[in-house]
N, C-alpha and C positions, 0 to 999 in steps of 0.2 A: 798282728795281735793289737788289740785295743789297749790304749794307755788307760791308767786309772782315772785320769781327768776326762777322757772321753766318756768312760762309763758312768762317771758322776753327773755329767751333763745330760746323758741319756735318761738317766734315773729321774733327774729333775723334770725333764720335759714330760715324762710319763705322769709323774704326779700332777703336773700342771693341768694336763688333758683330763685326768680323772676328776680333779677339782672343778674344772669347767663343766664336765658332764653333770656332776652332782649338783652344782648351782643351776643348770638348766632345768634339771629335774625338779628342784625346789621351786624354781620360779614357776614351771608349769603347774606343779601342785597348788601353789598359792593362788595362781590365776583360776584354776578349776574351782578351788575352794570360793574364792570371791564371786566367781560367776554363778556358782550354785546357790550361794547365799543371796546374791542380787536376784536371781531368778525367783527363789522362794519369797523373798521380800515383794518383789513385783508382783508375784501371784497373789500373795496375801493382800496387798493393796487393792488389786483388782477385784478381789472377792469382797473386801470391805466396802469398796466403792459400789459394787453391784448391789450389796445389801443396803447400803445407804440410799441408792436410787429407788429401789423398789418399796423401801420403807415410806419414803416421802410420797411416792405415788399412791400407796395405800392410804396414808394419812389424808391426803387431799380428796380422794374419792369418798372416804368416811365423812369428812367435813361437809363435802358438796351434797352427799345424800342426806345428811342431818338438816342442812339448811333448806333443801328443796323438797322435803318430804311433804305430801299432800294432806296426810291426816294429823301428825304430830311433829311439827317442825322442832328439830333439836333432838329427835329420837334417832337411834341407831339400831341396825338389824342384829338378830341373835347370831352368835358365831355358828360356824359349820362344824357339826360333829358327825357327818357321815362317813363311813369307813371308806378310805382311799383304795386305790389299786384294783378297781373293777375292770372288767373287759370292756374295752371301747365299744360304744353303741347299746350298752346294756342299760336297763332302767336305773340301776344302782350307780353307774358312771354318770348318768345325767344329773344325779343329785349332788355329786361332788362339787364343791364350790358354790353351793347355794346355802343361804342361812336357814337354820332349823325353824320350823313353825313354833309358834307359841304353844306351851303346854299349860292351859288354864291361864293364869295370870303371869306366867314366867316363861323365860327362856329355859329349855331343858338344861343347858349348860351356859355358864358366863365366860368360859374359856374354851376356845376350840380353834380350828383353822379359820383364816380370813375367807369370808364368803365372796370370793372374787367374782363369781358370775352374777351374784345379786347385785353387786356394786357396778357392773358392766365393765370390769377389767379384764385384761389378759390373764392367763395362768401365771401369776407372778412367782418367782423363784429367787431365792438369795444366791450368793456366790458358789455355795456348795450344792446347788440344785434342789434345795429344799423348799417346800411351800411355806408361806408365812403363817403365823399364828396371831390370835386376836383375843384380847380380853375386854370385856364390857362392864361398865357399871350398871348394876340393876336399876338404878334410878333413871336411866336414859333408854330403857327397853322400848320398843315400839308397840305399845299397848295402851289402851285406854285406861287400864288399871294404874298405870304410872303417873296419871295426870294429877296435879299440874305439872307440865314441862315447861318451864320458863327460866328467866334469868336467875331466879332464886334457887333453882334446882342444884343441889349438891352432887359432885362426883364422888362415888364411894370408893375409888381408887387412889392410891397415893405410892410414891417412891421414896425409898429411903436408902441409905448406904452411900456409895459414891456419887449418887444423884438424889436430890431431895426435891420433891414437888407434891403438891397437894391439890385436891379438887380436880382429880383426873377422871375424865369420862370414858376414855378407851386407850388401850396400849396395842400396838402392832409389834410382833416379834419377828425376827429373823433367826432361826434356831442354830445355823452354822452347821458343822460336821458333827457327826456322832462322837460322844466322849465316853471313855471309861466304861465300856460294857453296855452303853445304850443300844437298845434293839429296835430297829426302825423296820419293822415288817409292814403289813397292810393295816395295822391298828392306828387308831389316832389318839394314843395315850400320851398325855401332856409331858410326864416326866421322863419320857424317851426322847424328847426333843428340847425341852427347855429345862434349865437349871435355875432359872428365876422363880417360877411359881408352877404349882401343879394343880391348883384349884382355885376359883374365885367364889367368895361366899355370896349367897342370895339373901342373907339375913342381916348382915353387918358389913361395915367398911373393911377392905383388905389393903394391907400394906405390902408392897412388893419391894424386896431388897435387891439392889444392883451392886454387883461386885466387880472387881477387876478381873480381867481375863486370865485364866490359868488353865493349864493341861495337867496339873498335879492330881492325880486320881485319889491320893491320900488326904488331900486338903481342899475340899469344895472346888472341884473343877467347874469352869465357867466359861462359855464363849457365845452367850446370847447377845444379839444386837437388838435394841428396842427404840421406839419412838412413841412417846406419849401424846395424848390429845386432851387438852384441858376443857373444862366447861367454858371458859372464856373464848377459846378458839372456835367454839360451836355457837355461842348464844351471841356474840357480838355481830355476827352477819345475820343471825336469825332476827335479832332486834331491828336491823335495817330492813329485812324483808317485811316485818310486821308494820314498821313506820310507813313504808311505801305502800302497802295494801290499804292502810287507813287512809293514807294521802289520796290514793286513787279513788276510793269510795266517796270521800267528802267532796273531792273535785268533780267527780261525775255528778254527784248530787246538785252541786251548785251550777253546773253547765247543762242540766237536763232542761228540755223546753217544757213550758207550762201552758197548758190551754188557757187558764184565765189570766195569762200574761201575754196573750197574742202569739202563743207557741215560741216565746223567747225565754232564754234562761234567766234566772233570777240573779245569778252570781253571788248569791248569799248563802250562809251557813247556818244551821239551826242552833239553838241554845244547847249548852252542855248539860250534863247530868250532874246532880249535886255529889260531892264526895261524902259529906256528913250533914245530914243523914244519907246512908249508902243508897244510891239509886242508879238505875241504868236507863231511865227514861228522861227525856228532855225537860227542863224546868224554866219556866218563864224568867227572864231577867239574869240568868246564870251564864256569864261569859266564860268562867273557867270550871272545869270539872272533867268527869270521865266521858267517854264516848256514850251517847244516848242511843244504844243500839236497838232498844226496845221500840222506839218510835221517835222520829224527828219532831221537835216542838218548834212550831213557827207561830206561836201565839204572839200578840201585840198587847195583850192585857192578861192580868193574872187570872186563873180559875180559882173556884173554891177549893179548899184543901180536901174535903171528901171527894169531889169529882176528880181531883188531879190523882188522888190514890186509886180510885176505882179506874180511871183511864189507863194508868200504868199497869194495874194488875190485869186488865182485860187484854191489853197489848202483850204482856208477858204470856198470857195464856194462849193467844194467837201464835206467838212465836213458838212456844212449846209444842202446840198442836202440829205446826209446819214441820218441826224437827222430829217429831215422833212418826209422822206419816212418811217422812223421808227416809228415817232409819229407826225402826222400832226396837232399838237395843235398851238395855236395862237402864242406862243412864238417861236417856231420853224419856223412857217410861216414868221414871222417877220424877223427873222434872215436870212432866205434864201433870202428874198426880199433885205434886206441890203447888204448882200453879193453879189447878182448879180449887185446891183447898184454900188458898189464899183468897181467891175471888169470892168463895163461900162465906169466908169469915168477914168480908166487908159488905155483906148483903144489906145490912141495916144503915149503912152510911147515908143513903138517900132512900128513905122509907116508901116513897111512892113508886119506886122501880126494884124494890128488894126481891120480889119473886122472880123477875127476868134476871137479875144478876145472880141469884142462887142457881138457877137452872142452868146457866151457862157454865158456872164452876163445878156443878154436880155432874153434868154431862161429860165434861172434860175428864174428870177422874174416872168416871165409869167406862169411857172409850179407851183409856189406858189400860183398863182391866178387862177388855174384850167385849164390852157392851156397846150398842148403838153403831151408827155408821159415821164415816168422816163427814158427809155432807149433812147429816142431822146435827152433829156437834157444831159445824160450821154455822149452820142456821141459828143455833141458840147464841153463839158468840156474837154473830152479826145483829141479832135482835137486841142484845145487851148494849152493844156499842151505839146503836141507834137510839135506844132509850135513854142513854147517857148524854148524847149530844147536846140537848137543850141546857144541861147543867154545866157545860164547858164554856170557855169564852167564845162569843160569837165571832170575834175579831181575830182571825189568823191572817197572816201576810198571804194574800191571794197570788203573789208572784212567785211563791216557793212551792216546791212539790210537797204533797201532803204525806207521802211515804217514801221509803228508801228505794234507791234505785238497784239495778241488778248486781253490781259489783259489791254494794253494800249487803245486800241480802246474802249472797254467796259467802261473804267474809263472816257475817254474823251468825249464820247457820252451820258454820264449819265446825268440825270436831275439836279444833285447837282454839277457837276464840274464848271459850271459858278460861283457858290457861292464861290468857293475856288480858281480859276485860279489866283486871284490877291494875295492870301495869301500864296501861295507856291512858294518858290525859290529853286534853284538847283545850284550846282557847280560841275564841273568835273575836276578831277586832269589832269595835263598836260599830265602825262604819259599815260592817259587812254581817251584822246580825239581822234577825228578822225586823222589817221595817227600818233597816239602816239606810245610810244616805249613799252608800256605794262610793264613798270617797275617803281619803285621809285628810282630816281637817287640820290646817296649819294656823297658828303656831302651836296650838294644843292638839298635837298628833294623837289620832285615836286608832292608828294602825300599830302592828307588831313588828319587833325587830329581834334578830338573833346575832350574837356575836361569838367568836371563838374559832380555832382552827378547823373544827369539824364542820363548820358552815361555809361552803363555798358559793352559794347562789348569791347573785347580786340583788339589789333592791331591799336590803335590810331597812326597815322603817316603813315600808309599803305593804308588808304582809297582811293578807286578810284573816288569816287563821295560822295556828301552829299545832303540831301533833308532838307530844313529848312521851317518849318510851322510857320508863323508869327501869334503869338496868339493875343488876344485882344490888342488894341492900348493903351499903357501906356505912350506914349510921348506926347509932347505938339504939335506935328506936324500933321496936317491934312493929312489923306489918300486920299484926293480928290484934283487933279487927283492922281491916282495911280502910279506916276512915281518917287517918291522920296523914295529910299531904306530906308533912315533913319527914315521914318515914319512907317517902318515895322520891321526892325531888330534893336536890341537894344544895348545900351552901357551904361557903368557908368564909374566911375574913374578907375576901375580895369579891367573889362571885356568889350570887344568891338567886337561885331559881324559884324561890318561894315568893319574890317581891312582884313579879309581874301579875300575878293570878287576880283576876277580877277587876283590875284597873281598866277604866274606860278611856282615859286621856293621859298623855304623857307616860305611857306604859314603860316600865324599865325593861331592858333587853333580857331575853333568855341566853343562857351561856351553854355552849356544847364544845367538847374537847374530843380529841383522838386519843386512843389507848396509849400511844407514844408520849402525849404531853403529860408534864408533871401535875398539872392541875386535874387530870383525869383521876387521880387518887382520891380526890375529895368531892369532885363534881363530875359524875360519870354519865348524867342524863343524855339521851339521844334527842336532838330537837330537830323536827323537820318542818319547813316552812311550806305555806300554801298561798298562792296568789293568782289561781286561775292559769297556772302554767306559764305565765310570763316570764319569770326568772326561775321559779322553783319547779324545775322539771322532774 
């Protein structure tokens, strides 16, 4: 028979064992909970990282597409609104991932799925397996009706709420998992995927509200991830492209062999076009101005004013004719009519050749409206140019090409050059102008220099010319009309890009900064050097 003491010890041991078992169960439960929570957290982090990765990939592709676009640099494709979920291999399936074609002057929708095929991307999906969505500012659509598309183009999208951002060109969305009754069938209805926005206006700016993530169906649920693209992110590299293309044009011109120079290059650059009065034809004695895309002027003495005007008008008519023949769209048709009308308005400038001048302008207008042949109009323009020749200066620099070279013609006849012709300026050093000495004379240096972190080429002070791209307007001066240089080139209390223009000796330097530099906020001009590719590559 057990004693009471023995019984008590037995009971205590039983209780201890039970407590140990309960403790083990509790520990296992806690571990299970922690492991589950950790797994969910890890899964969420992985999904968030997947969304972030594909958003960056999409953003970079859109910026690359905008910068490299052949017709409208800075423009972006329409969103994709083609219904998804089509049988593989079907015609409808082939359209998935392609941008919508323009409908008149507009995209059919400014909110839709990302056109990944159009952008040359794989079928990007977020961490929940959903395709990306894409919103586009109407001002950046890929259409001639959107022109001008340049540094001053405003983005019509903006972000408010937990993120504030203005001047947004486009936004890419990762929609995440379906929330609170969203039905994601084969439709492409935005509000079944996005909580941020359901439509983008084609007539006015659209503000998009960003909120904190929430699964509360009774209080604005939200799980969109997004990445915005500003106009600065697009146009800063586009500006570099434009500066590079103008540099290539001018360097090619200076390096072109000239028959009257023993088939050697002149190494010289033509006169600039005047800013005020507004002109795009070269003007004798003009070291600083806009690009003289209508015709390079290599004169070594000044022509009469009427002859100058007529020459510029006929050159503009010739350029308009070339553009219309290459692409007979409405814009080029109007330009040809206007150019012809301007020539006829100048018919009495030199009375002895008025009939020849009038006929050239009149035939240009009539050809734009379906009359005559190209060769017939060309004959009339050539006759007018020949008749005008005796009234122009007989002395042009014989070592320089009389016309633009191939890359210049390609640039100046492009659809996008009219967007940039007011934004690009040019200065030629006195030593490398028509009839220049081909040298930088010291101590009164007559070559050009550039300073600032954005200029990394050696040889500052020996540059033969510079190209300046005026970025977006950060001054208080209107750019309408485009005849005030101070509305384009910048200055502050230390740096001043208005000082060098037109100086022939001891020319002050141009200043150029990177977007990360503090001075960029007050002086944002992009300045590119030219020196025959010695240092300015």
